All heavy atoms as an XYZ file, in Angstrom:
929
protein
N     180.407     66.371     85.436
C     179.163     66.026     86.138
C     178.883     66.951     87.289
O     177.779     67.495     87.504
C     179.265     64.603     86.625
C     178.040     64.155     87.460
S     177.077     63.104     86.457
C     175.927     62.533     87.605
N     179.877     67.293     88.076
C     179.749     68.211     89.234
C     179.334     69.587     88.754
O     178.541     70.286     89.416
C     181.098     68.218     90.015
C     180.900     68.965     91.341
O     179.757     69.086     91.809
N     182.036     69.334     91.895
N     179.864     70.048     87.622
C     179.603     71.321     87.108
C     178.127     71.500     86.690
O     177.476     72.472     86.894
C     180.495     71.651     85.895
S     180.316     73.238     85.204
N     177.499     70.408     86.120
C     176.134     70.395     85.785
C     175.233     70.456     86.980
O     174.237     71.208     86.950
C     175.832     69.119     84.967
C     176.611     69.238     83.611
C     174.334     69.043     84.633
C     176.458     67.937     82.768
N     175.608     69.763     88.038
C     174.771     69.850     89.287
C     174.851     71.235     89.872
O     173.789     71.730     90.362
C     175.345     68.820     90.323
S     174.751     67.170     90.045
N     175.962     71.864     89.869
C     176.095     73.190     90.425
C     175.255     74.196     89.626
O     174.532     75.061     90.155
C     177.506     73.711     90.479
C     178.356     73.057     91.516
C     179.780     73.556     91.513
O     180.312     74.057     90.505
N     180.476     73.374     92.653
N     175.268     74.083     88.308
C     174.449     74.961     87.449
C     173.002     74.750     87.718
O     172.216     75.695     87.832
C     174.791     74.642     85.968
C     174.001     75.484     85.031
C     174.238     76.827     84.828
C     172.890     74.895     84.354
C     173.437     77.569     83.984
C     172.128     75.657     83.487
C     172.366     76.975     83.282
N     172.543     73.507     87.794
C     171.135     73.231     88.077
C     170.726     73.705     89.499
O     169.614     74.282     89.645
C     170.836     71.789     87.932
C     170.848     71.327     86.431
C     170.541     69.820     86.279
O     170.001     69.217     87.208
O     170.813     69.318     85.198
N     171.608     73.616     90.474
C     171.249     74.069     91.801
C     171.123     75.570     91.786
O     170.227     76.167     92.399
C     172.298     73.640     92.828
S     172.273     71.863     93.250
N     172.043     76.296     91.123
C     171.953     77.733     91.062
C     170.659     78.202     90.424
O     170.028     79.179     90.850
C     173.187     78.319     90.375
C     174.418     78.254     91.174
C     175.634     78.889     90.449
C     176.870     78.745     91.265
N     178.032     79.368     90.577
N     170.300     77.480     89.329
C     169.118     77.813     88.620
C     167.856     77.591     89.468
O     166.962     78.471     89.572
C     169.000     76.944     87.331
C     167.855     77.252     86.483
C     167.883     76.423     85.219
C     166.747     76.689     84.317
N     166.675     75.890     83.125
N     167.840     76.537     90.224
C     166.697     76.271     91.158
C     166.636     77.346     92.217
O     165.494     77.810     92.541
C     166.780     74.832     91.699
C     166.539     73.769     90.650
C     165.838     74.644     92.894
C     166.815     72.344     91.042
N     167.742     77.737     92.777
C     167.719     78.694     93.835
C     167.276     80.053     93.302
O     166.523     80.789     93.969
C     169.156     78.790     94.490
C     169.454     77.566     95.302
C     169.260     80.074     95.345
C     170.833     77.457     95.806
N     167.694     80.430     92.110
C     167.316     81.666     91.527
C     165.717     81.684     91.240
O     165.078     82.665     91.538
C     167.988     81.905     90.175
C     167.701     83.240     89.536
C     168.458     83.468     88.232
C     169.853     83.845     88.453
N     170.529     84.173     87.231
N     165.183     80.563     90.813
C     163.756     80.473     90.599
C     163.025     80.540     91.913
O     162.033     81.214     91.996
C     163.396     79.095     89.891
C     161.903     78.851     89.911
C     163.951     79.198     88.391
N     163.561     79.925     92.905
C     162.914     80.006     94.287
C     162.895     81.455     94.840
O     161.925     81.920     95.326
C     163.683     79.090     95.192
C     163.414     77.607     95.004
S     164.352     76.451     95.996
C     164.074     77.032     97.649
N     164.049     82.131     94.628
C     164.101     83.513     95.106
C     163.128     84.390     94.399
O     162.444     85.241     95.005
C     165.544     84.124     94.918
C     166.549     83.560     95.828
C     167.882     84.191     95.621
C     168.952     83.651     96.552
N     170.296     84.245     96.185
N     163.018     84.286     93.052
C     162.069     85.055     92.266
C     160.598     84.698     92.714
O     159.787     85.595     92.843
C     162.245     84.813     90.817
C     163.493     85.487     90.159
C     163.652     85.022     88.755
C     163.306     86.969     90.210
N     160.317     83.482     92.904
C     158.992     83.076     93.363
C     158.638     83.667     94.668
O     157.498     84.218     94.880
C     158.909     81.529     93.498
O     159.248     80.948     92.195
C     157.569     81.085     93.856
N     159.570     83.690     95.627
C     159.322     84.262     96.927
C     159.127     85.722     96.852
O     158.233     86.366     97.462
C     160.461     83.960     97.929
C     160.394     82.468     98.284
C     160.329     84.782     99.228
C     161.596     81.928     99.032
N     159.926     86.464     95.988
C     159.852     87.882     95.797
C     158.459     88.261     95.226
O     157.769     89.159     95.765
C     160.956     88.322     94.850
C     160.810     89.766     94.454
C     161.116     90.828     95.300
C     160.331     90.112     93.198
C     161.043     92.134     94.935
C     160.221     91.421     92.800
C     160.508     92.422     93.678
N     158.006     87.596     94.240
C     156.713     87.929     93.613
C     155.562     87.606     94.572
O     154.512     88.301     94.547
C     156.534     87.205     92.265
C     157.368     87.860     91.161
C     158.334     87.196     90.576
C     157.159     89.137     90.835
C     159.119     87.750     89.544
C     157.896     89.792     89.859
C     158.940     89.054     89.197
N     155.710     86.547     95.334
C     154.682     86.143     96.303
C     154.536     87.278     97.373
O     153.440     87.679     97.737
C     155.089     84.864     97.024
C     154.113     84.395     98.067
C     152.847     83.958     97.723
C     154.467     84.511     99.391
C     151.935     83.558     98.728
C     153.570     84.154    100.373
C     152.337     83.643    100.057
N     155.654     87.788     97.868
C     155.664     88.924     98.901
C     155.037     90.166     98.234
O     154.293     90.916     98.942
C     157.029     89.136     99.426
C     157.608     88.037    100.261
C     159.072     88.323    100.722
C     156.729     87.824    101.517
N     155.437     90.487     97.038
C     154.821     91.693     96.346
C     153.303     91.491     96.248
O     152.565     92.418     96.467
C     155.407     91.883     95.012
C     156.927     92.267     95.052
C     154.699     92.918     94.214
C     157.169     93.569     95.815
N     152.842     90.307     95.891
C     151.427     90.053     95.818
C     150.737     90.190     97.223
O     149.629     90.788     97.247
N     151.363     89.789     98.232
C     150.754     89.931     99.590
C     150.614     91.418     99.971
O     149.646     91.831    100.530
C     151.618     89.254    100.628
C     151.461     87.714    100.666
C     152.442     87.133    101.710
C     150.050     87.322    101.055
N     151.617     92.200     99.625
C     151.549     93.653     99.975
C     150.430     94.328     99.252
O     149.745     95.162     99.712
C     152.893     94.335     99.620
C     154.093     94.015    100.574
C     155.360     94.609     99.986
C     153.832     94.475    101.941
N     150.232     94.004     98.009
C     149.134     94.562     97.219
C     147.805     94.158     97.761
O     146.922     95.002     97.897
C     149.224     94.059     95.720
O     150.556     94.431     95.215
C     148.218     94.707     94.866
N     147.633     92.925     98.091
C     146.344     92.440     98.670
C     146.118     93.175    100.022
O     144.983     93.580    100.325
C     146.377     90.900     98.848
C     145.186     90.475     99.646
C     146.378     90.280     97.450
N     147.137     93.357    100.803
C     147.008     94.031    102.076
C     146.515     95.442    101.931
O     145.616     95.901    102.675
C     148.308     93.991    102.803
O     148.321     94.766    103.959
N     147.068     96.169    100.994
C     146.707     97.616    100.775
C     145.270     97.627    100.257
O     144.494     98.533    100.704
C     147.619     98.281     99.743
N     144.886     96.733     99.345
C     143.546     96.853     98.819
C     142.484     96.350     99.889
O     141.402     96.920     99.945
C     143.423     95.956     97.550
C     144.175     96.569     96.367
C     144.143     95.696     95.167
O     143.598     94.628     95.203
O     144.770     96.102     94.209
N     142.856     95.353    100.670
C     141.883     94.945    101.626
C     141.701     95.980    102.725
O     140.550     96.148    103.231
C     142.312     93.571    102.256
O     143.446     93.698    103.010
N     142.741     96.715    103.129
C     142.512     97.786    104.097
C     141.628     98.792    103.573
O     140.802     99.325    104.319
C     143.913     98.386    104.544
C     143.733     99.549    105.397
C     143.404     99.422    106.757
C     143.795    100.899    104.919
C     143.285    100.438    107.574
C     143.588    101.952    105.757
C     143.337    101.772    107.081
O     143.172    102.812    107.880
N     141.707     99.127    102.305
C     140.885    100.234    101.721
C     139.430     99.783    101.734
O     138.577    100.606    101.757
C     141.360    100.631    100.345
O     141.112     99.546     99.430
N     139.171     98.487    101.687
C     137.783     97.995    101.715
C     137.293     97.824    103.113
O     136.092     98.005    103.384
C     137.738     96.614    100.994
C     137.953     96.655     99.535
C     136.814     97.462     98.839
O     135.670     97.311     99.218
N     137.114     98.160     97.774
N     138.173     97.542    104.073
C     137.709     97.258    105.471
C     137.648     98.522    106.246
O     136.811     98.621    107.131
C     138.749     96.361    106.124
C     138.694     94.925    105.568
C     139.764     94.057    106.159
O     140.584     94.495    106.985
N     139.811     92.807    105.747
N     138.506     99.527    106.048
C     138.448    100.747    106.775
C     137.197    101.511    106.499
O     136.839    101.786    105.304
C     139.712    101.608    106.499
N     136.428    101.852    107.514
C     135.127    102.566    107.301
C     135.323    103.965    107.846
O     135.766    104.163    109.056
C     133.993    101.844    108.064
C     133.830    100.423    107.598
C     133.464    100.302    106.177
C     133.189     98.899    105.676
N     133.068     98.751    104.309
N     134.926    104.941    107.098
C     135.002    106.347    107.479
C     133.716    107.050    107.495
O     132.740    106.612    106.799
C     135.967    107.072    106.478
C     137.334    106.479    106.200
C     138.081    107.318    105.253
C     138.126    106.335    107.481
N     133.694    108.107    108.266
C     132.487    108.984    108.288
C     132.912    110.317    107.868
O     133.897    110.938    108.400
C     131.941    109.060    109.639
C     131.451    107.743    110.239
O     130.701    107.049    109.522
N     131.844    107.303    111.318
N     132.233    110.912    106.888
C     132.528    112.296    106.376
C     131.217    112.964    106.187
O     130.211    112.442    105.755
C     133.189    112.235    105.009
C     134.652    111.724    104.910
C     135.083    111.683    103.466
C     135.571    112.524    105.730
N     131.208    114.268    106.630
C     130.064    115.104    106.425
C     130.603    116.505    106.072
O     130.820    117.331    106.949
C     129.192    115.114    107.645
C     127.894    115.844    107.413
O     127.533    116.178    106.329
N     127.082    116.062    108.502
N     130.775    116.751    104.813
C     131.340    117.975    104.305
C     130.438    118.599    103.262
O     129.901    117.868    102.370
C     132.740    117.737    103.764
C     133.637    117.080    104.774
S     135.263    116.654    104.041
C     136.047    118.255    104.138
N     130.170    119.896    103.394
C     129.336    120.630    102.418
C     130.212    121.672    101.698
O     131.033    122.363    102.410
C     128.184    121.270    103.119
C     127.140    120.314    103.652
C     125.905    121.098    104.064
N     124.807    120.178    104.373
C     124.012    119.558    103.471
N     124.168    119.905    102.236
N     123.106    118.772    103.856
N     129.998    121.805    100.432
C     130.685    122.808     99.637
C     132.199    122.761     99.888
O     132.835    123.785    100.115
C     130.127    124.243     99.925
C     128.703    124.371     99.520
O     128.396    123.747     98.497
O     127.937    125.111    100.170
N     132.727    121.563     99.899
C     134.175    121.345    100.143
C     134.927    121.149     98.784
O     134.321    120.680     97.825
C     134.321    120.152    101.025
N     136.177    121.470     98.847
C     137.042    121.149     97.727
C     137.438    119.688     97.833
O     137.509    119.108     98.907
C     138.250    122.088     97.689
C     137.954    123.524     97.488
C     139.217    124.320     97.556
O     140.303    123.894     97.893
N     139.063    125.652     97.221
N     137.875    119.129     96.659
C     138.308    117.751     96.691
C     139.547    117.656     97.624
O     139.664    116.612     98.331
C     138.707    117.307     95.278
C     137.362    117.190     94.435
C     139.462    115.994     95.279
C     137.609    116.820     92.991
N     140.404    118.612     97.652
C     141.559    118.622     98.472
C     141.107    118.461     99.981
O     141.762    117.745    100.715
C     142.484    119.845     98.302
C     143.038    119.836     96.905
C     143.541    119.940     99.378
C     143.759    121.083     96.507
N     140.073    119.151    100.366
C     139.537    119.106    101.779
C     139.085    117.661    102.083
O     139.331    117.136    103.155
C     138.497    120.126    101.973
C     138.918    121.581    101.781
O     140.105    121.819    102.071
O     138.093    122.360    101.350
N     138.444    117.010    101.138
C     137.963    115.739    101.339
C     139.143    114.735    101.469
O     139.136    113.836    102.401
C     137.012    115.218    100.188
C     136.561    113.763    100.329
C     135.763    116.132    100.089
N     140.158    114.827    100.612
C     141.357    113.989    100.703
C     142.049    114.225    102.051
O     142.528    113.251    102.680
C     142.258    114.301     99.539
C     141.711    113.945     98.149
C     142.767    114.355     97.114
C     141.250    112.537     98.005
N     142.105    115.429    102.512
C     142.746    115.743    103.863
C     141.953    115.010    104.945
O     142.510    114.525    105.890
C     142.897    117.224    104.061
C     143.932    117.826    103.230
O     144.885    117.135    102.781
N     143.814    119.146    102.868
N     140.622    115.076    104.822
C     139.785    114.438    105.865
C     140.007    112.954    105.864
O     140.044    112.302    106.978
C     138.333    114.801    105.618
N     140.155    112.324    104.745
C     140.420    110.875    104.588
C     141.740    110.574    105.216
O     141.890    109.592    106.029
C     140.316    110.400    103.189
C     138.946    110.471    102.610
C     140.887    108.905    103.065
C     138.834    110.163    101.134
N     142.750    111.444    104.998
C     144.106    111.227    105.593
C     144.025    111.304    107.115
O     144.704    110.482    107.723
C     145.065    112.284    105.098
C     145.533    112.037    103.641
C     146.488    113.094    103.174
O     146.680    114.170    103.908
O     147.063    112.912    102.106
N     143.256    112.205    107.625
C     143.136    112.315    109.143
C     142.448    111.058    109.742
O     142.765    110.739    110.900
C     142.341    113.557    109.497
C     143.149    114.862    109.361
C     142.481    116.054    109.980
N     141.147    116.265    109.404
C     140.923    117.074    108.328
N     141.951    117.610    107.691
N     139.696    117.285    107.848
N     141.562    110.479    109.024
C     140.821    109.312    109.596
C     141.373    107.963    109.256
O     140.872    106.972    109.682
C     139.344    109.341    109.098
C     138.553    110.510    109.654
C     137.087    110.392    109.239
O     136.469    109.312    109.168
N     136.437    111.585    109.008
N     142.383    107.972    108.457
C     142.885    106.630    107.932
C     144.400    106.659    107.916
O     145.057    107.583    108.373
C     142.348    106.340    106.532
O     142.969    107.154    105.540
N     144.944    105.550    107.397
C     146.400    105.401    107.215
C     146.799    105.767    105.800
O     147.946    105.491    105.388
C     146.784    104.030    107.549
C     146.543    103.580    108.995
C     146.904    102.131    109.296
O     147.504    101.476    108.460
O     146.528    101.725    110.434
N     145.932    106.406    105.012
C     146.240    106.716    103.641
C     146.766    108.086    103.511
O     146.363    109.019    104.239
C     144.958    106.572    102.743
C     144.763    105.150    102.317
C     144.058    104.261    103.134
C     145.220    104.672    101.158
C     143.829    102.970    102.764
C     145.072    103.356    100.768
C     144.384    102.477    101.615
N     147.629    108.307    102.547
C     148.126    109.657    102.142
C     148.031    109.754    100.605
O     148.167    108.794     99.931
C     149.627    109.843    102.534
C     149.808    109.751    104.072
C     150.149    108.599    104.681
C     149.498    110.889    104.813
C     150.279    108.563    106.070
C     149.694    110.865    106.194
C     150.038    109.699    106.811
O     150.202    109.723    108.182
N     147.670    110.922    100.192
C     147.419    111.245     98.737
C     148.518    112.080     98.210
O     148.914    113.092     98.884
C     146.082    111.866     98.516
C     144.925    110.979     99.007
C     144.371    111.102    100.232
C     144.407    110.015     98.119
C     143.360    110.304    100.654
C     143.372    109.170     98.541
C     142.843    109.302     99.803
N     148.970    111.770     97.008
C     149.992    112.565     96.304
C     149.257    112.994     95.001
O     148.761    112.131     94.316
C     151.230    111.731     96.025
C     151.903    111.316     97.311
C     151.747    110.031     97.810
C     152.742    112.176     97.974
C     152.296    109.676     98.975
C     153.357    111.803     99.157
C     153.199    110.553     99.651
N     149.341    114.298     94.703
C     148.745    114.802     93.469
C     149.360    116.084     93.111
O     150.029    116.716     93.980
C     147.198    114.902     93.672
C     146.845    115.770     94.941
C     146.810    117.173     94.869
C     146.616    115.083     96.117
C     146.475    117.890     96.003
C     146.314    115.848     97.265
C     146.249    117.184     97.247
N     149.162    116.456     91.901
C     149.565    117.814     91.418
C     148.465    118.751     91.652
O     147.299    118.587     91.221
C     149.902    117.765     89.902
C     151.071    116.896     89.662
C     151.375    116.891     88.116
C     152.553    115.982     87.791
N     152.788    115.882     86.319
N     148.710    119.893     92.320
C     147.727    120.856     92.675
C     147.048    121.411     91.423
O     145.822    121.693     91.495
C     148.344    122.051     93.470
C     148.590    121.619     94.921
O     148.007    120.692     95.466
N     149.605    122.265     95.527
N     147.775    121.537     90.338
C     147.157    122.113     89.136
C     146.203    121.208     88.435
O     145.488    121.640     87.538
C     148.211    122.598     88.162
C     149.199    121.509     87.731
O     149.236    120.409     88.396
O     149.885    121.693     86.717
N     146.155    119.960     88.858
C     145.233    118.976     88.264
C     143.882    119.013     88.925
O     142.923    118.465     88.448
C     145.809    117.546     88.347
C     146.968    117.402     87.405
C     147.549    115.993     87.422
O     147.101    115.156     88.230
O     148.416    115.699     86.599
N     143.736    119.636     90.104
C     142.540    119.731     90.822
C     141.848    121.020     90.655
O     142.494    122.094     90.868
C     142.778    119.381     92.343
C     143.252    117.955     92.475
C     141.505    119.583     93.160
C     143.576    117.558     93.851
N     140.583    121.016     90.276
C     139.839    122.207     90.061
C     139.393    122.780     91.464
O     138.521    122.287     92.045
C     138.600    121.986     89.200
C     137.768    123.217     88.956
O     138.094    124.278     89.405
N     136.710    123.051     88.170
N     140.090    123.788     91.904
C     139.789    124.361     93.252
C     138.448    125.102     93.342
O     137.900    125.313     94.359
C     140.917    125.326     93.626
C     142.232    124.570     93.907
C     143.284    125.540     94.391
O     143.028    126.676     94.745
O     144.491    125.121     94.446
N     137.883    125.466     92.146
C     136.657    126.168     92.157
C     135.495    125.202     92.308
O     134.371    125.674     92.717
C     136.424    126.941     90.786
N     135.668    124.001     92.028
C     134.660    122.965     92.132
C     134.351    122.570     93.604
O     135.285    122.223     94.313
C     135.025    121.654     91.356
C     133.983    120.582     91.360
C     134.404    119.382     90.612
O     135.471    119.317     90.017
O     133.640    118.342     90.674
N     133.103    122.672     94.003
C     132.717    122.377     95.346
C     131.870    121.069     95.341
O     131.067    120.843     94.420
C     131.926    123.520     95.979
C     132.574    124.813     95.990
C     133.778    124.800     96.939
C     134.365    126.213     96.990
N     135.507    126.327     97.811
N     132.060    120.286     96.313
C     131.288    118.948     96.346
C     130.779    118.808     97.823
O     131.267    119.376     98.761
C     132.201    117.783     96.007
C     133.387    117.684     96.950
C     132.624    117.852     94.570
C     134.251    116.412     96.777
N     129.792    117.968     97.873
C     129.238    117.534     99.139
C     129.656    116.092     99.403
O     129.480    115.279     98.517
C     127.694    117.646     99.174
C     127.227    119.088     99.107
O     127.904    119.998     99.620
N     126.115    119.312     98.424
N     130.159    115.844    100.529
C     130.684    114.485    100.817
C     130.065    114.047    102.132
O     130.449    114.442    103.205
C     132.188    114.498    100.951
N     128.955    113.283    102.019
C     128.269    112.741    103.198
C     128.340    111.221    103.146
O     127.615    110.600    102.372
C     126.832    113.251    103.208
C     126.794    114.778    103.381
C     125.333    115.353    103.312
O     124.482    114.729    102.559
N     125.113    116.395    103.981
N     129.123    110.617    104.080
C     129.282    109.232    104.088
C     129.328    108.755    105.496
O     129.839    109.416    106.413
C     130.652    108.803    103.426
C     130.782    109.203    102.017
C     131.388    110.419    101.670
C     130.262    108.432    100.986
C     131.485    110.771    100.331
C     130.384    108.754     99.668
C     130.997    109.934     99.283
N     128.649    107.633    105.747
C     128.573    107.006    107.058
C     129.078    105.579    106.905
O     128.493    104.781    106.137
C     127.176    107.058    107.597
C     127.076    106.402    109.005
N     127.623    106.975    110.131
C     126.531    105.215    109.364
C     127.384    106.142    111.122
N     126.730    105.105    110.667
N     130.166    105.218    107.585
C     130.728    103.870    107.531
C     131.027    103.429    106.140
O     130.636    102.308    105.754
C     129.774    102.913    108.275
C     129.638    103.172    109.784
C     130.918    102.935    110.552
O     131.600    101.924    110.338
O     131.260    103.793    111.366
N     131.614    104.282    105.328
C     131.883    104.002    103.897
C     133.300    103.659    103.770
O     134.192    104.138    104.536
C     131.530    105.206    103.070
N     133.597    102.734    102.803
C     134.973    102.372    102.555
C     135.663    103.494    101.828
O     135.065    104.327    101.139
C     135.063    101.079    101.733
O     134.614    101.306    100.361
N     137.026    103.506    101.896
C     137.748    104.528    101.174
C     137.550    104.442     99.686
O     137.392    105.455     98.990
C     139.247    104.468    101.521
C     139.417    104.706    103.002
C     140.159    105.350    100.660
C     140.790    104.419    103.567
N     137.489    103.275     99.173
C     137.169    103.098     97.738
C     135.881    103.679     97.343
O     135.773    104.416     96.303
C     137.154    101.577     97.325
C     138.576    101.002     97.171
O     139.500    101.711     96.883
O     138.682     99.784     97.381
N     134.829    103.430     98.098
C     133.506    103.996     97.732
C     133.490    105.533     97.815
O     132.905    106.187     97.027
C     132.447    103.504     98.680
C     132.143    101.990     98.378
O     132.421    101.461     97.310
N     131.552    101.322     99.387
N     134.224    106.084     98.833
C     134.291    107.531     98.964
C     134.947    108.103     97.719
O     134.500    109.052     97.094
C     134.920    107.897    100.264
C     134.071    107.497    101.424
C     135.253    109.400    100.278
C     134.791    107.708    102.810
N     136.109    107.488     97.402
C     136.905    108.089     96.291
C     136.170    107.938     94.957
O     136.141    108.876     94.099
C     138.286    107.436     96.188
C     139.176    107.733     97.315
C     140.453    106.912     97.214
C     139.574    109.243     97.377
N     135.427    106.868     94.743
C     134.670    106.688     93.513
C     133.606    107.760     93.434
O     133.459    108.419     92.364
C     134.054    105.255     93.459
C     135.099    104.217     93.234
C     132.924    105.210     92.408
C     134.629    102.805     93.397
N     132.914    108.067     94.509
C     131.847    109.079     94.466
C     132.432    110.479     94.308
O     131.927    111.285     93.578
C     130.967    108.982     95.715
C     130.131    107.703     95.819
C     129.181    107.669     94.594
O     128.492    108.580     94.294
N     129.184    106.495     94.006
N     133.509    110.736     95.073
C     134.090    112.110     95.041
C     134.702    112.431     93.663
O     134.613    113.558     93.234
C     135.076    112.252     96.197
C     135.878    113.513     96.098
C     134.382    112.246     97.572
N     135.294    111.453     93.058
C     135.998    111.675     91.838
C     135.271    111.351     90.552
O     135.716    111.561     89.466
C     137.321    110.938     91.793
C     138.310    111.173     92.952
C     139.495    110.226     92.915
C     138.721    112.570     93.000
N     133.955    111.045     90.666
C     133.209    110.554     89.537
C     132.970    111.633     88.488
O     132.882    111.266     87.323
C     131.833    110.013     89.954
C     130.828    110.944     90.483
C     129.534    110.251     90.828
C     128.560    111.280     91.487
N     127.407    110.614     91.948
N     132.894    112.906     88.751
C     132.701    113.935     87.823
C     133.947    114.681     87.428
O     133.897    115.729     86.837
C     131.689    114.971     88.368
C     130.284    114.340     88.516
O     129.907    113.444     87.707
N     129.604    114.740     89.539
N     135.087    113.993     87.723
C     136.376    114.627     87.371
C     137.109    113.661     86.440
O     136.687    112.508     86.217
C     137.258    114.874     88.606
O     137.630    113.639     89.133
C     136.502    115.642     89.704
N     138.284    114.173     85.987
C     139.155    113.290     85.165
C     140.223    112.636     86.043
O     141.078    111.964     85.517
C     139.858    114.114     84.104
C     138.921    114.658     83.052
O     137.876    114.003     82.813
O     139.192    115.731     82.387
N     140.132    112.862     87.326
C     141.162    112.259     88.257
C     140.933    110.842     88.488
O     139.816    110.313     88.515
C     141.037    112.957     89.608
C     141.299    114.510     89.573
C     141.011    115.152     90.974
C     142.662    114.814     89.122
N     142.008    110.114     88.566
C     142.033    108.692     88.913
C     142.893    108.473     90.154
O     143.709    109.273     90.448
C     142.616    107.895     87.761
C     142.047    108.168     86.330
C     140.849    107.231     86.147
C     140.345    107.370     84.751
N     139.220    108.191     84.586
N     142.625    107.339     90.793
C     143.487    107.049     91.985
C     143.966    105.567     91.883
O     143.412    104.719     91.138
C     142.698    107.241     93.252
C     141.631    106.227     93.531
C     141.961    105.091     94.369
C     140.373    106.326     93.060
C     140.963    104.192     94.605
C     139.374    105.372     93.332
C     139.706    104.299     94.098
O     138.767    103.330     94.362
N     145.091    105.391     92.525
C     145.634    104.035     92.527
C     146.206    103.822     93.980
O     146.890    104.630     94.473
C     146.795    103.881     91.525
C     147.421    102.579     91.546
C     148.532    102.535     90.499
C     149.271    101.241     90.486
N     150.336    101.162     89.552
N     145.891    102.659     94.531
C     146.392    102.291     95.844
C     147.737    101.563     95.597
O     147.831    100.582     94.944
C     145.421    101.361     96.567
C     144.108    102.122     96.802
C     146.040    100.908     97.892
C     143.033    101.212     97.374
N     148.769    102.218     96.091
C     150.120    101.712     95.797
C     150.597    100.753     96.880
O     151.010     99.637     96.525
C     151.105    102.871     95.718
C     152.528    102.391     95.449
C     150.650    103.851     94.605
N     150.625    101.083     98.157
C     151.115    100.250     99.160
C     150.785    100.824    100.535
O     150.489    102.005    100.593
C     152.610    100.096     98.963
C     153.213     98.950     99.732
O     152.393     98.236    100.408
O     154.426     98.647     99.564
N     150.858     99.988    101.539
C     150.758    100.513    102.828
C     152.109    100.496    103.520
O     152.906     99.512    103.197
C     149.767     99.703    103.736
O     150.154     98.357    103.658
C     148.375     99.827    103.159
N     152.468    101.426    104.321
C     153.711    101.464    104.987
C     153.476    101.556    106.486
O     152.728    102.491    106.887
C     154.546    102.648    104.488
C     155.918    102.724    105.231
C     154.807    102.582    102.953
N     154.121    100.757    107.238
C     153.968    100.798    108.652
C     155.063    101.721    109.230
O     156.221    101.604    108.883
C     154.057     99.394    109.319
C     154.030     99.494    110.748
C     152.847     99.732    111.460
C     155.220     99.295    111.558
C     152.822     99.766    112.844
C     155.182     99.353    112.941
C     153.985     99.601    113.628
O     153.878     99.694    114.921
N     154.704    102.667    110.107
C     155.597    103.572    110.642
C     155.385    103.532    112.160
O     154.328    103.929    112.672
C     155.453    104.943    110.159
S     156.542    106.200    110.813
N     156.389    103.054    112.887
C     156.310    102.977    114.354
C     156.667    104.379    114.906
O     157.780    104.794    114.742
C     157.184    101.937    114.869
C     157.061    101.687    116.383
O     156.114    102.298    116.979
O     157.890    100.896    116.943
N     155.723    105.032    115.559
C     155.986    106.373    116.051
C     156.184    106.429    117.542
O     155.959    107.414    118.196
C     154.782    107.299    115.728
C     154.578    107.357    114.197
C     153.528    108.310    113.894
N     153.319    108.287    112.404
C     152.519    109.122    111.791
N     151.867    110.002    112.430
N     152.409    109.067    110.484
N     156.732    105.330    118.074
C     156.990    105.305    119.554
C     158.416    105.716    119.839
O     159.217    105.829    119.038
C     156.752    103.935    120.145
O     157.594    102.956    119.511
C     155.303    103.550    120.008
């Protein structure tokens, strides 16, 4: 009888740990996506490369972009004029005529004090 109770308690604890783990992962995902919707940026760039636009977003936000240089057409020039636009809206417009896709992975807090 005691052995059965121990087995059931271990099973319940394992389910609780997994539930908490997945709940925390879900919160991190929502946090990253909501920041990308809430953060408003201003960009005014003419004849810029996509890399230049991504660098400008990095300077104005907490986002960093990782990409392969050979996947970006450096000859392609774009105009990026945005006022109080979300990062999602900027990326959708900037990448609309390319084969490039983006994915928001996570936000990381770094204390620089």
